C-alpha positions as CSV (number, residue, x, y, z in Angstrom):
1,M,3.8,-10.2,57.5
2,P,4.4,-6.8,55.8
3,E,2.1,-5.9,52.9
4,R,3.7,-6.1,49.4
5,T,3.8,-2.8,47.6
6,E,5.1,-3.9,44.2
7,Q,4.0,-1.7,41.3
8,E,2.0,-3.3,38.7
9,P,3.8,-3.6,35.3
10,E,3.2,-0.6,33.1
11,Q,0.7,-1.3,30.4
12,P,1.9,-0.5,26.9
13,T,0.1,2.5,25.3
14,P,-1.7,1.7,22.0
15,A,0.4,2.5,19.0
16,Q,-0.7,5.4,16.9
17,P,-2.2,4.2,13.6
18,R,0.1,4.9,10.6
19,P,-1.4,7.0,7.8
20,N,-2.5,4.9,4.8
21,P,-0.5,5.9,1.7
22,I,-3.4,4.8,-0.5
23,F,-5.7,7.5,0.8
24,R,-3.1,10.2,0.2
25,Q,-2.9,9.5,-3.5
26,P,-5.6,10.8,-5.7
27,A,-7.5,8.2,-7.8
28,T,-6.8,9.2,-11.4
29,V,-7.5,7.4,-14.6
30,E,-3.8,7.2,-15.3
31,A,-3.1,5.7,-11.8
32,C,-5.9,3.1,-12.3
33,Q,-4.7,2.2,-15.7
34,A,-1.1,1.7,-14.4
35,D,-2.4,-0.5,-11.5
36,Y,-4.5,-2.6,-13.9
37,A,-1.6,-3.1,-16.3
38,A,0.7,-4.1,-13.4
39,G,-1.7,-6.9,-12.5
40,A,-2.0,-8.3,-16.0
41,D,0.4,-11.2,-15.4
42,I,-1.5,-12.2,-12.2
43,R,-4.9,-12.1,-13.9
44,Q,-3.4,-14.2,-16.8
45,E,-2.0,-16.8,-14.4
46,M,-5.3,-17.0,-12.5
47,A,-7.2,-17.5,-15.7
48,R,-4.8,-20.3,-16.6
49,Q,-5.3,-22.1,-13.3
50,E,-9.1,-21.7,-13.5
51,A,-9.1,-23.2,-17.0
52,R,-7.2,-26.3,-15.7
53,R,-9.8,-26.9,-13.1
54,R,-12.6,-27.1,-15.7
């Protein structure tokens, strides 16, 4: 019986990690204030849910 000489399937190469956009932006007071303000509704809803549990 002849020996099989099939090639093994090619292994995928690991993907290059994508740069993180958060690290590219400087942490400024203005950016932090805007981020905090954007989450106000979420914090308010979480506080409401927490108050219902008590």
